KOLSEMI-773533 format. One record per residue (C-alpha): x, y, z. Coordinates in steps of 0.001 Angstrom, whole numbers, padded with zeros to 6 digits, always signed. Each point is the difference from the previous one (the first is absolute). Last residue first. Layout:
BEGIN
XYZ ...
end
This chain:
BEGIN
+035774-025396+021747 +001497+002576-002726 -002316+002779-001194 +001166+001997-002931 -002078+003197-000119 -001332+002244-002548 +001434-000975-003705 -000681+001592-003386 +001641-001210-003164 -000260+002072-002848 +000039-001038-004067 +002506+001857-002138 -001679+000659-003383 -000498-002408-002887 -003949-000264-000110 -001286+003306+001758 -002938-000997-001121 -000352-003062+001306 -000183-003153-001596 +003687-000280-001009 +000843-000226+003751 +001482+002769+001716 +003728-000932+000284 +002009-001416+002873 -002626-002057+001392 +002589+001050+003438 +000832-003051+002647 -000180+000415+003245 +003190-001241+001754 +000404-000106+003490 +003139-001108+002444 -000195-000889+003229 +002759+000258+002068 +000008-001796+003657 -001208-003273-000683 -001687-003143+000626 -002194-001601-002216 -003834-001220+001699 -001332-001391-003470 +000817+003598-001679 -003294+000045-001770 -000200+003093-002796 -003180+002638+000368 -000942+002236-002582 -002811+002626+000864 -002308+001959-002273 -001218+003454+000153 -002232-000106-002825 -000932+001872-003559 -001987-002398-002485 +001468-002924-001729 +001852+000619-003566 +003281-001081+001784 -001705-003660+000360 +000842-000930+003918 +002598-003118-000219 +003082+001597+001989 +002540-001975+000555 +001504-001219+003282 +003219-000333+001815 +002034-002017+002373 +003047+000045+002511 +002706+000374-002675 +003082+000016+001908 +002043+002987+000533 +003954+000106+001180 +000946+003612+000982 -002809+001368+002773 +001602-002369+002445 -003346-002324+000850 -001040+000002-003595 -003516+000077-001671 -001362+000529-003764 -003644+000417-000863 -001198+000894-003271 -003309+001537-001420 -001313-000671-003591 -001152+001690-002889 -000871+003203+002165 -003809+001794+000176 -000276+002624-002678 +000154+003896+000573 -000639+001885-003580 -002236+002823+001965 -002935-001410-002257 +000960-003551+001192 -000241+000473+003364 +001347-003292+002100 +001811+000651+003144 +002225-002534+001851 +000445-001097+003588 +002769-002267+000769 -000521-002915+002576 +003261-001855+001252 -000753-003549+002102 +000611-002145+002749 +003597+000925+001208 +002202-000857+002996 +002099+002925+001225 +003626+000599+000266 +000474+003835+000954 +000017+003558-001121 -002793-000703-002751 +001775+001218-002827 -001986+000767-002845 +001562-000382-003800 -001429+001747-003031 -001125-000922-003498 -002791+002197-001597 +000174-000856-003756 +000397+002837-002007 -002270+001508-002908 -001215+002708+001965 +000277-000749+004054 -002413+001466+002196 +000123-000312+003858 -003572+000288+001444 -001387+001639+003313 +000510+003685-001244 -003094+000641-000976 +000985-000174-003818 -000983-003520-000728 -003653+000795+001313 -001743-003255-000075 +000973-000985+003669 +003179-000511+001693 +000669-001855+003044 +001754+001219+003387 +002666-002670+001374 +003086+002450-000485 +001949-002242-001770 -000562+000944-004080 +000013+003657+001497 +003095-000322+001558 +001929+002948-001235 -002829+002526+000395 -003565+000794-001505 +000174-001757-003043 +002691+000153-003033 -002440+000766-003086 +001120+002978-001908 +003954-000863+000497 -000736-003883-001220 +001272-002500+002405 +003056-000637+000304 +001474-003293-001575 +002085-002354+002093 -001588+001228+003159 +001186-001074+003476 -002021+000007+002616 -000001+000519+003780 -002572-001027+002411 -003125+002537+000858 -002059-003132-000189 +001304-002757-001436 -001079-002971+002531 -003688+001229+000059 -002180+002690+001557 -003406+000405-001779 -001282+003480+000061 -003276-000238-001809 -000968+003743-000902 -003808+001383+000433 -001708+003081-001079 -003302+000560+001433 -002277+002334-002287 -001017+003716+000405 -001335+001884+002841 -000161-001173+003910 -001336+002703+002227 +001836+001419+002767 +000176+003609-001698 +001587-001840-002764 +001629-003340+000202 +001702-002261-002331 +000652-003635-000019 +002335-002265+000368 +000487-004369+000102 +003236-001548+000492 +000134-003767+000004 +003307-000852+002259 +003167-002275-000348 +002267+000685+002608 +002506+003243+000988 -001776+002895-001679 +000333+003997+001280 -002554+001936-000607 +001347+003187-001311 -001490+003288+001357 -003520+001056+001999 -002520-002310-001281 -002977-000889+002389 -000179-003706+001046 -003919-001038+000225 -002547+001391+001914 -000854+002613-002704 -000741-003099-001869 +002221-001921-002378 -001560-003472-001364 +001902-002555+000729 +003107-001907-001780 +001782-000516+003440 +002667+003153-000555 -003191+002852+000343 +000353+003141-001355 -001192+003833+000601 +000935+002702-001832 -000737+003791+000392 -000813+002245-002739 +000974+003621-000029 +002584+000103-002436 -001854-001955-002310 +001757-001929-002559 +000453-003187+002042 +002445-001739+001996 +001712-002743+001627 +003689-000994+000718 +000897-003603+000494 +003244-000799+001634 +002438-002451-000669 +003068-000921+002526 +003858-000609-001018 +001119+002111+002960 +002280+001763-002199 -001403-000152-002867 -003492+001070+001003 -002162-000847-002767 -003344+001978-000730 -003288-001411-002008 -002724+002101-001107 -003442-000732+000171 -002929+002369-001068 -003305+000755+001525 -002858+000806-002161 -001746+003491+000656 +000648+001337-003202 -001316-002960-001855 -003538+000976+000880 -000945+000086-003270 -003219+002048-001287 -003486-001518-000770 -001730+003424-000604 -003615-000309+001245 +000034+004016+000757 -001020-000623+003773 +003140-002099-000010 +002025+002231-001876 -000834+003003+002252 +001382-001944+003053 +003070-000726-002026 +000463+003439+000363 +000897-000028+003520 +003281-002535-000738 +000695+002222-003387 -000171+003017+002470 +002590-001708+002760 +002459-001090-002721 -000125+003336-002029 +001022+001686+003248 +003539-002504+000194 +000508+000028-003425 -000125+003844-000021 -000824+002340-003374 +000009+003807+000376 +003256+000667-001236 -000479-001917-002869 -002861+001657-001028 -003197-002078-000168 -001990-000812-003071 +002390-002662-001705 +001024-001761+002960 -003215+000222+001855 -001929-001538-002747 +002923-002502-000456 -000665-001030+003751 -003512-000354-000680 +000714-001970-003352 +001444-002478+003055 -002856-000282+002071 -001441-001258-001995 +000792-001392-003892 +001014-003540+001014 -003067-000432+002030 -002306+001475-002465 +001229-002107-002963 -000459-002945+002133 -003368+000775+000756 -001040+000951-003401 +001143-003549-001799 +002871-001363-001364 +003105+001056+001092 +003285-001834-000824 +000523+001160-003583 -001862+003352+001487 +002663+002661-000572 -000774+002892+002191 +002142+002947-000721 +000688+002931+002470 +000316+003543-001051 +002660+002491-000605 +000435+003987-000588 +000312+002081-003000 +003657+000165-000089 +000863+002636-002247 +000439+002845+002228 +002930-001679+001851 +002120+000842-003066 +001682+002643+001126 +000909-001432+003183 +001721-002603-001713 -000848-003791+001174 +002162-001492+002492 -002192+000233+002958 -003004-002004-001579 -003377+002071-000326 -002612-002682+000218 +000844-000657+003803 -001410-003084+001126 +000328-000405+003863 -003671-000526+000514 +000139-002952-002654 +002571-001749+002029 -002246+000476+003605 -002738-001495-001957 +002120-003228-000659 +001347-000362-003431 +001565-004080-000326 +000457-001271-003116 -001137-003758-001136 -003086+000968-001828 -003484-000491+002379 -001414-003149+001847 -002166+001012+002268 +001875+001002+003452 +001043-001813+003413 +002802-002449-001287 +001313+003329-002133 +000628+002387+002696 -001369+002964-000821 -000500+002211-002957 +000688-002174-002654 +000435+001415-003744 -003241+000455-002031 +000016+003589+001191 +002951+000870-001948 +001330+003727+000912 +002824-000101+002384 +002613-002236-001235 -001710-000756-003502 +000670+003874-000889 -003057+002222-000957 +001259+003207-000887 -002058+002242-002424 +002436+001751-002553 -000245+003095-001702 +002739+000542-003236 +003100+002766+000264 +002671-002621-000842 +000886+000082+003935 -003866-001294+000728 +000740-003117-002264 +003308-000669+001288 -001308+000499+003582 -003273-002072-000890 +001679-002738-001427 +002358-000136+003249 -002439-000143+002588 -001086-003668+000008 -000985-002460-002839 -003429+001965+000247 +000449+003297-000985 -002820+001106-002113 +001333+002517-002690 -001855+003100-001904 +000485+000004-004076 +000528+003011-001592 +002680-000556-001806 +000185-003690-000628 +002860-001781+001864 +002918-001128-001276 +001109-003859-000678 -001046-001255+003692 -001988+002685+001751 -003742-001666-000821 +001438-002680+002851 -001381+002480+002275 -003144-000744+000159 -002267+002262-002634 -001722+003328-000041 -000861+001608-003616 -001609+003949+000256 -003326+000124-001976 -000600+003556-002295 -001362-002595-002815 +003281+000446-002010 +001576-000485+003088 -001002-003233+000104 +000627-001145-003140 +003487+001045+000301 +000714-001531+003376 -001348-003198-001720 +002862+000657-002686 +002529+000515+003012 -000971-003416+001329 +000536-002090-003024 +003093+002161-000817 +001737-000521+003435 -001077-003855-000102 +001972+000200-003112 +002704+001377+001567 +000105-002693+002425 -000101-002546-002953 +003162+001208-001647 +001958+003257-001251 -003009+001213-002066 +000885+000946-003534 -004070+000774-000251 +000346-002352-003240 +002273-002368+001643 -001848-000292+003223 -003549-000033-002039 +001686-003012-002184 +000923-001818+003626 -003388+000408+000559 -001617-001260-003041 +002364-002857-000053 -000894-001412+003899 +002499-002049+001808 +001319+002965+002125 -003169+001822+000434 -001597-003515+001205 +003001-000253+003233 -000822+003818+000417 -001447-000727+003594 -001759+003093+000888 -000276+000186+003775 -001529+003456-000002 -001739+002182-002352 -002933+000643+001756 -001628+002269-002226 -001875+002512+002482 -002231+002723-001317 +000652+003386+002010 -002491+002963-000510 -002642-001920+001282 -003397+000606-001605 -000302-003849-000464 -002955-001394-002341 +001037+001692-003233 +003771-000764+000634 -000849-003491+000186 -001788-000219-003141 +003043+001606-002001 +002560-001604+001999 -001651-003421-001297 +000259+001431-003494 +003416+001467+000509 +000902-003604+000940 -001047-001695-002591 +001409+002605-002855 +003345-000735+001765 -000160-003792-000324 -000829+000480-003988 +003547+001520-000493 +001234-003134+000840 +003862+000151+000970 -000948+000793+003772 -002158-003168+000235 -001837-000296+003438 +001619-002271+002516 -000149-003507+001253 +003137-001102+001648 -001535-001011+003443 +002726-001112+001804 -001097-001255+002328 -003850-001783+000617 -001309+001739+003030 -003784-000777-000367 -002662-000816-002437 +001598+001870-003384 -002342+000718-002576 +000405-002332-002631 +001890+000937-003333 +000457-001517-003513 +001792+001799-001309 +001173+001747-002572 +003501+000565+001031 +000993+003500+000162 -003612+000888+001379 -002577+002723-001406 -001549-002904-001731 -000751-001946+003012 -002929+001965+000981 -002117-001623+002614 +002885-001757+001442 +001911+002805-000792 -001737+002281+002259 +000015-002163+003229 +003603-001086-000735 +001136+003739+000154 +002289+000424+002884 +002799+001545-002626 -000526+002802-002404 -002152+001399+001556 -002342+000170+002871 -003393+001690+000258 -000173+002193+003287 -002405+001787+000813 +000018+003379+002062 -003059+000602+002112 +000327+003589+001518 -001648+000541+003710 -001878+002819+000940 -002706-001853+001873 -002748+000990-002740 +003336-001030-002407 -000166-003795+001511 -003813-000481-000805 +000486+001470-003286 +002750-002268-000946 -001647-003054+001322 -002940+000475-002054 +001554+000997-002979 +001964-003180+000193 -002911-001912+000806 -002080+001523-002935 +003303-001131-002167 -000329-003682+001091 +002074-001005+002764 +001017-003756-000404 +000281-003364+001664 +002236-002850+000882 -000179-004054+000468 -001561-002140-002284 +002449-000895-003595 -000936-003026-000659 +002319-003142-000554 +000378-001524-003343 +003574+000375-000634 +001667+000452+003179 +000484+003541+001852 +003302+000590+001938 +000875-001761+003133 -000290+001886+003099 +002674-000255+002948 +000805+003398+000330 -003201+001397+000768 -000458-002690+002662 -003220-002519-001313 -003660+000071+000582 -000486+003136-002030 +001074-002040-003219 -002835+000739-001844 +000809+000591-003759 -000118+003830-001429 -002414+002868-000455 +000473+003597-001113 +001964-000853-003240 -002538-002234-001804 -003238+002280-000458 +001526+002967+002049 +002808+000624-002702 -002052-001931-002126 -002469+003020-000482 +002668+001951-002060 -001286+003423-001248 -002525-000109+003861 +002974-000123+001976 -001501-000883+003050 +002527-000102+003068 +001353-002897+002031 +002940-001944-001629 +000837-003202+001644 +003034-001630+001464 +002869+000930-002502 -000675+004233+001193 -003017+002384-000473 -002187+002270+002143 +002361+001078+002561 -001549+003175+001582 +001577+002841+001467 -002436+001295+002438 +001834+003890+000692 -001484+002197+002530 +000717-001476+003392 -001319+002415+002535 -000627-002854+002851 -003726-000667-000423 +000550+000619-003372 +001657-003353-000283 -002467-001604+002254 -002426+000706-002847 +001782-000648-002836 +000389-003631+001585 -003843+000052+000006 -000580+001042-003406 +002910-003003-001120 -001984-002603+002071 -003759+001878-002008 +001954-000915-003362 +001033-003298+000613 +003461-001088+000903 +001969-002554-002353 +003137-001726+000868 +003111+000569-001683 -001602+002368-002382 -001330+002453+002853 +003333+001192+001026 -000930+002798+002399 +002425+002748+000210 -000112+002947+002199 +000679+003617-000026 +001187+003348+001637 +000928+002365-002953 -000138+003392+000861 +002478-000540+002769 +000569+002169+003517 -003812+000600+000785 -001795+002991+001017 -001584+000454+003566 -001022+002859+002279 -001473-001407+003125 -001802+002148+003182 -001256-002531+002045 -003094-000739+002513 -000914-003551+000846 -002971-001055-001560 -003059-001027+002265 -002390-002327-001995 -003813+000164-000016 -001889-002169-002338 -003907-000703-000830 -000421-002546-002830 +002427-002293+001877 +001723-003135-000658 -000593-000087-004208 +003754-000568-000586 +002948+000590+002319 +002247+002350-001287 -001515+002871+002604 +000690-002530+002992 +003624+000923-000749 -000153+003225+002061 +000615+002982-002354 +003184+001151-000442 +000336-002408-002883 -002717+001383-001737 +001402+003291+000151 +002919-000626-001508 -001816-001598-002797 -002042+003208-000075 +003350+001739-000228 +000799-001933-002805 -002895+000323-002116 -000121+003673+000568 +003714+000298-001348 -001114-001825-002936 -002970+002069-000316 +002618+003095-000655 +001660+002917+001698 -000645-001306+003210 -001887+001195+003653 -002012-001833+002346 -001832+001242+002729 -001681-001872+003173 -002022+001467+002457 -000721+000948+003695 +002033-002173+002089 +003137+000461-002734 +001211-002404-003044 +001856+002247-002137 +001454-001872-003361 +001932+001664-002615 +000943-001695-003236 +002464-000868-002316 -000557-002139-003258 +000845+002971-002151 +002124+002419+001968 -002022+002562+001988 -000120+003566-000995 -002885-000529-002062 -002482-000241+003330 -003605-001426-000846 -001986-000342+003010 -001806-002845+001708 -002164+000268+003221 -000514-003302+002172 -002874+001045+002579 -000875+000633+003469 -000043+003823-000637 +001748+001059-003155 -003676+001304-001560 -001160-000609-003504 +000842+000264-003366 +000578-002298-002966 -002148-002992+002196 +000557-003567+000323 -002290-002104+002519 +001970-003438+001499 -000363-002913-002086 -002823-002267+001453 -000139-003859+000980 +002345+000851+002750 +003332-002072-000435 -000427-000579-003873 -001117+003906+000298 +003079+001140+001535 +001971-001776-002777 -002017+001531-002713 +000942+003447+001524 +003945-000500+000282 -000353-001655-003671 -002084+003094-001335 +002028+002786+001739 +003011+000929-002139 -002286+000216-002999 -001661+002554+001291 +002721+002350-000293 -001194+001605-003061 -002913+001093+001670 +001518+002384+001724 -001203+000906+003670 -000393-003603+000981 -002028+000037+003712 -000380-003704+001007 -002399-000314+002640 +000451-001640+003519 -003496-001310+000901 +001422-003903+000068 +002251+000816+002515 +003650+001321-000143 +001043+001559+003871 +002972+002341-000227 +002355-000639+002294 +001997+002105+002920 +003159-000365+001246 +002344+000999-003327 +002121-002206-002303 +002226+001472-002118 +000959-001390-003669 +002282+000590-002634 +001325-002693-002436 -003031-001710+000360 +000940-003713+001103 -000939-002454-002781 -001810-001718+001802 -002003+001772+002645 -000095-002028+003423 -002755+001733+001860 +000753+002690+002845 -002999-000020+002736 -003264+001162+000505 -001929-001651+003052 +001133+003078+002222 -002103+002081-002707 -002680-002114+000004 -000111-000127+004233 +000320+003881-000275 -002993-000083-002663 -001478-002144+002550 +000398+002020+002831 -001512+003190-001982 -002937-002202-000509 -000290-001199+003504 +000062+003558+001153 -002799+001556-002269 -002072-003151+001357 +000706+001418+003563 -000679+003598-000658 -003474-001023-001586 -000986-002220+002855 +000810+002845+002364 -001623+002371-001932 -003029-002351-000274 +000155-000009+003856 -000250+003369+000629 
end
C-alpha cells in the first residue's frame, strides 16, 4: 500500500513540476516581431532529449546553425532524423505554398512544428524559436543537459522586403575574418540577409587580387596615425613606413562567404570606382590621370582628387581583371562599384579624358562618369551580374540595368524607382550607424550626426511621394557603418547594436504591426540576451536628454528631461550627486532659479540602466535677458529657443543638439540688455572647434558696453591663439572687463571667414558655433 502511495505521490510531483515549467514559460522578446503571432497558455519542454525530424532532406541546411548553437550550449547537437514521432520533438515539413522566406511555426505543449517552402524559411523559423527560448540557451558551455520551457505560440511570418542589409567598411579600419564572422552571426540572429562588404577605399585595399599582387602589398597598408584624430592626420612623408592595415586572402573571402551562406546571408562586395581609389593607385599609378606617385591616405584628408583615368583604355582592362576575380569569389547577383564622391578635377585637366569626352560626344565630366559606369555595367551584365552603386551613379544618366543605393536622402532613390530601376534605400538621416546615437558627451567618438535608436525605428524605405506603381522597385534598406572613427571590434559592435535590431524590424515586420512603444520594451529585454551572447551593445537609448524651456512671460527657465524609452522613469539630483530611487523623480519640467549641477539617470523596474547624464546650469547676469542680433544664426542651427545663448546650459560636442547656434561665414554680433546697471568683471563665450565639419574657433572676441544702449564703448577683447589644425574641442574665451559698470553688453565673435588653405574645403565659408555668452 505504501508503495502505491509513494508512486502516486511521485506522479503528483512530476505533474506539479510540469505545471511549474509551464507557469515559468513567458513571452520572450522577438526581434523582428513576427507578422502574425498568437501566444497560448501552455509551454513546450525543450531539452537535450528533443529530436529534430526533417522529412525533406533539402530542408536540412535550415537547421544546421540552430543545432550548432545548441551544441555550443550543451556540448552536443540534437539528434536529427528524417522520420519519427511528433510528440516532444521539432518536426520540419515542406509547404510549397508559403513565400520564399516565410514560415509557419507552431509551438505546443506536445511538440513543435515548422513549415516552410525551402531551407531559408526553415532557418528563419529556427531563429525565431531560438529567440523564444530562455536566453540561457545562447550562453556557451554551461550545460550538458538542459530543459527549458518555451511559451506556446502559433506564428505565420514572412518579410516585408527582400533586401535587409548592413554595410561594414573595412577600409578605414580593418577587421579580422573572425570579427566579420561574429558580426554575421549577430545579423543572422535578427534575420538580416545582406552583408555589404566595403572592401576598397582611399585608406586601404582589403581583398587579394592574384593578377595584381601590389594591391595588397602596397594598397593594404598606410602609415600609422592611429594616435591622431581622423581629420587631423597629415599625409605620409618620404621615408615613413606603412605599417597599419591588413587584407583578406582569397581563402579568407571564401570562408566568410561560405559562413554567411550557411546563415542565408548574401555577401555583396564593394569595389570603389572611379573615385575613392587612392589605395589602388598607390599600387598601380599608371591607371590614374597624373601617373602619381600616390600614398595610401592615413586619415580624413579632403578633398581627394585621385581617380581612375577614364580616358585610358588600359584602365578598363585593369578594372575588368579585378572584377573577374571578385566575381569568382562572390556568388552574389549584385556587385557594388561605389561611384560616390568622384572628384572630377583631374578629368578636367587630363588630355586623355578630354579626348574621350570629345570622341564619345559627351556633354561634360558628369557624362564621362556615366560613360564609365555604363561600361562597367555592360561588363557585369555580360557576366550575368547586376551593378549596384551609390546614388551619384545617376549623374549624367543611369546605366540600363543598374540598381541604385540611395544615401543622400530619398530623392535619388525616388528618381531611380520612377525611372524603372531597383533601389535600396539607405539615407544618412536614418541609416548611418557611424553617427552618434546618444548625447555626444556620454558617447565614444563618432561622426558628427545624430541617429538615435528611435530614429532608426521610424525609417520607412518607401517614401510617401513615390508613385504607387513604382513601390515594387524598392528592394529594401540597410544600415551603414563607416569606420573612420571605429577602430576595434568592441566599438564596431557598440555602433551596430541595438540599432541594427531596429533596422531588422523595419525591414521585416509590416508597418501596421510595428510600434515604437512595443519595440522599446522588447529591445530592453533583448539586451539580456545580448549579455548572454557577449555582444558589446550600446545603452545610449537609456541616457537622459536635457532641453531648456523659456517662459517669456515670467522670464524663467526650466529643464525638461527625457529618454527614448516611454516606460522608463527618470530620477535626478541638483547637487551633482549620484541619482538613486530616493532622489527626485521626474514628473515634469524642473524650474531653475539658481546655479545647479543636474545629474539624471534612467530606471526601469526600479533598476538603474545606462549612464548618468549631467548638465551644469550656471546662472549669470545675462541668463534669460533680452538679446538683439545683428546677424541671425543659420536657420539650421538656431538652437532650442530664442535665449539659447543665455539659457545657462552649455553645449557638448554635438553641434546639432539645440544647445549651439551656428553662423556660416558671418560674425556673431549681439547686444544683451541686463535690464539694470550692473558692475561687471568678465564676459565668457563658449565656442566649438570641429575641423571635419568646417567649424573653427573664432579669430577674435570683442566686448563693448553701454549705459543707454546707444553709445557703446570698447571694454576689452581677446585674440584666439590656438592653432586651427588642433584637435576638436569646446573652448571658452574670456574678456576681463575690470569692473566696468553697464546695462547693455555688445559681444562680437569674429568668424574665420573662409576655411583655411590647408583644409580640404579651402575657400568655403567657415562655420562659427557658440553655445553661451556668460556675463559675470
